[in-house]
N, C-alpha and C positions, 0 to 999 in steps of 0.2 A: 504493500499499499504506499502511495506517495501523493503529494500534492503538487500538481503541475502549476506552472505560471500560466495564467489565463491570458490568452491574446485575443481580443475582441475581433481584430481584423481577419482572423481565420475562420470565422463562424459564417456559414451561409445556410446551413440547414440545422433545425433545432426540433428536438422532440421533447415534450413535457409528459411525464407519466404520472397519472393519479386514477387508477382503475375504478375506485368506488369509495364511499357510497355517494348518494345524491347530495347531501349535505357536505361531504368532504370534498367532492368535485367543485361544488359551487364556491366553497371557500378557497379553492386553488385559482380561481378565475382572475383574481387581481394580478397574478403573475404575468398574464398574456399582454395586457396593454403596455406593461413596463418593457417586455421583451420587444414588442413591436416598436416602441418608442426608441429603444436602444439599437434595434436591428430592423430598419424600416424596409430594407429590401430582402430580408431573409425569409426562407419558407419555414413556417412554425406549425408543426403538427402536435396532436394531442392524442395520446393512447389511453383508452378507457374501456371498461367492460360494456357490453352491448346495452344492458338494462339502464345505465346512467348516461349514455351517450347524448341523449336528448337535452341534457343540461347545457350543452354547447351549441345547440341548434341556433343559428343566426348569429353566433358570436363574430364579429368582424376581424377579430385579431388572430383567428385561426385559419390556416389554409386548408388543412384535412384533418378531420376527426377520424381516427383509426380505432374501430371498435373490435372487440373479440368476445368470443363466447367460450367459456371454459368447459361447458357441458359438450361442445361439439369440436373444439379445436385442441390440439396438443400444444404443450409449451414449445415444442420445437417449431411448429409452423408459425407461432407468434414471433419466436426469435428470428426466423428466417425472413419473415415480412418486414421486421424492423431492420435487419442487417442489411438487406438489399437497398433500403433507402439511403444508405451512406450518410448518416447525420454526423455533423461536426460536433454537436453539443447535445448531450442527453441528461435532462433533469429529473431524477427520480424522487417525487414527493411522497411517495409511499413507503418505500423501504421494506417491503416483505420479501421472502425468499424469490418468488417468481419475478417481482419487478427488479430486483437486484441482479438476478441472473440474465434477464433480458437487457439490462443496462451493460452488463459485463460483455456479452456476446454482440452488442450492437456495433462495435468497431469504431465507435466515436472517439475522436481525439480527446475530448472533454467529457468525462463521466462524473456527474455531480450527485451526491447523496449524503445521507446522515449515518454516523457510526453506529448502527444498530447490530450488535453481536458481529457474527462472521460476514454479514452482508456489506460491512465497510470495505472489505477487500474488492468489492466490485467497482469501486470508485477511485478516481485519482484526483478528485477535488472533494474534500470532506467539509461538511457543514457542521460545525459544533453546535450542538443544542445549547440554548441559553439555560443558565441557572434560574430556578424559580418558574412561575407560571407565565406562559405567553399564549396568546390567542392563536388558533390554528391559521388565521390569515397572516399573522406575523411569522409563525413558523414557516410557512410556504415561502414568504417574501425573503426570509433569511438565506434562502438558496441564491437569490439574485444578489443580495448584499455580499455574500461570500465571494461572488464574482467580481465585485467592485462595481456593479451596476446601480444606477440610480433607481430610487423607488419613489415614483411620482403619484402612482394610483394604488389605492388601498381597498376601495369599495368592491365587494363581489358584484358580479352582473348576471342577469337573467333576461334574455330577450324573448318577448312575447310577439308572435306573429298576428296578422290580421285575422286569420282564420280563428285562432283561439279567442281574440277579442270579440269577434262576431258571435261566437258561441256564448260568451259571457253576457253579451248585449241581449241575445234572445232569451237567455235565462232571466235577465233582470226585468223582462216583461211580465214575470210572474206577479200575481196580486201582492201588494204590500212591500215590494222591493224597488229601490231606486239607488243609483250610485251614491256611494259614501255615506248611505243612511242605514246600513246594516252591519252586523258583526258576523265574522266568520269564526267558526271553531274547527279545529282539526283534531281528530281523535286518533290519528295514526301515530306510528313510531316503530323504528326497526327492531327494537327489542320489547318484549311484552312488559318488562318491569319498568321501562321508560313511560309507559302509557298510564295516565290518569284514568281512573275507573269510571265505568259508564254511568253508575248511580251518582257519582259526584258531578259529572257533566250534566245530568239531568237537573239536579239540584241548582247548578249554576245558571242554566238556561231558564229556569222558572224565576230565579232572582232577577235576571236581566229583564225578563218580560214584566215583572211587578215593579221593579225599582226604576228601570231606565225606559221601558216601554219602547224597545228598539227590536226590530227583527233579527233573528239569528239563523244563519245558514250552517248546516253541518256538512263538512268535508271529510272524506274517508278514501281509503285505499280499497283495492278489490277484496281483501280478506276481512274488512271491517264493516261491510254493508249491514250485517245484522246488528251490530252495536249502534250504528248510525241511525237504523230504522228504530230501534228501541228509544233512543233519545228523542227523535222526531215524534213518535207516537205518545211519549210521556210528557211533552212540554210543547209549548206553541213555538215550534222550530220547523224550519224549511229544509228538507232534505235535498241536498244538491244531487243533480244527475251523476251517473258515472262520468268521470272525466279523464282526459289525458293529463300529463303534468303541466303542460302549458295552458290547458283549459282551466285546471285548478288555479294556476297562477294568475290568469286573468280575472277570475272571480274574486280571489284574494285582492288584486290590484284595485277592483271597484269597490271593495268594502271600506268600512270606517277603520276597522283594526282586526287583527286575528289573535285569537286565544289558542294556544297550541302546545302540545308536548315538544319535547326536544326532538327534532325531526327535519326532514329535507324541506317540507313546506315552511317551516320556521325560518330557514335561511333564505327561501324564495321571497317571503314577505319582507324580510330586511333588505334584500337586494332590490325590491321594488318600492322601497321607502314606505312601506305599509307599517304603521305603529303595531307592536307585537308584544303581547303577554305571553312569556315563555314559562312552562311549568317544568321544573327540574327535580331530579331525585339522584339516580346513580351516576349521572354524568355532571361535569362541572360547567357552570354558566360562565366562568371566567375563561375557560379554555374553548368551549364549543357554543357559547351563547351567541344570539343573533348580533351581528356586527353592526355597530353604529349607536347613535344616541336616541333611537326611537323606540326603545323597548323598556319593559320592566320584567324582571325575573321573580319567580315565586317558588318556594319550596318549604318542606316541613323542617323549619330550623331547630325543632326540638331534638332531632337525631344527631347522633355522632357518627353515624356510618354513611352519611352523604358523600357523594363522589367516589363510591366504592368501585365503579366501573365494571361491576359483575353483570353478567347476562342473565343469571339465575340467582334469585334471592334466598338465603337460608332461614330468613326470619319473617317471611310473610309480606315482603314489599311494603313495609310500613311507610316508606317515604311518599308512596302514592295512596294507600288505603287509609292513611290517618292524616292525609293533607285535605282539610275540610274545605267545601265550597265557600263557605263565609270568608276564609282566608284569601282564597282565589278572587273573590268578588272585590275584596277591598283593594287588592292589587289592581284590579281592573279599573276601579274608581281612580286609583293613583295615576294609571296610564292615561285615562280620559282627561284628567287634570293636566298632565304634561302636553297633550294634544291641544287643549284649549288655551295653554300658555304659549303656544307656538314651538314646542320643543320637537315637532315632527320634521323640522329642518334638518337634514343629514349633514353631520360634519365629516367629510370624506377624510379628513386628516387624522381621525381616531385610529 
């Protein structure tokens, strides 16, 4: 393992690697405009797993999005596909065994990555992790700083096309709905223990109806339909139709604010400048929270096991089961106060 001296003039083709998940890919998007600013004539590609590739749809700073499906493609075929493109610079923002091996065999003159266990030997420019907590956006941007590149842009980006916006416009023709005058709630989350419970969401929706008299739209993923229906049937709540990621983003964009678990839609809302109330438990709002100053974070502060990062809880998921709707509602009122005070103007320097 060695650290090469980086020569910017020798870079004409760049590959960024961040295969998953939805939120993680979104939080890596600030890397792209900074690369384009430093390398205006370069070819910049992004390697991502197929199910998260839509996050980059419409991104003007990427030439090609290279997606792969691990259920259908071997690692060897992925490596071969990368190698034949003859990249000068590969930046691995993920650092798992597969991405480290892809980077190693890419043949790139400059291979940038983090010193995670044996994977550090795949890189010849090492990004030393900072001591202490650092948000994932800054973690990704540190790869550029290590190369001596300027960081001018920090805000994650998500581009919604006209088709998705037209979908949202048609949905807003529903009785009782109009743009910026309804609340969206997202019940999804990639881990079960990151998801606030259905009965709690029902209680919150009833409080919003009785105290704020504002319509609520329930958003959900394909596996969460039954829970969403239960919430809609037990409160004065409007069930969103099944959506693509961009259609969901368009509905969120049209809403007053989003209440959400730690999830991809949380980061989409932040990228779209939609005020966000984010519910946390096993993950860290400091590292993975919505990026910017348009959010309020809430969690069960009575617990010492917060931010455990476990995918299965040995003590009954208390961070979610004992986080009461009244606590979340008070945080919602705090967010509304911030909005009314004009705090929904995004500070891109954060």
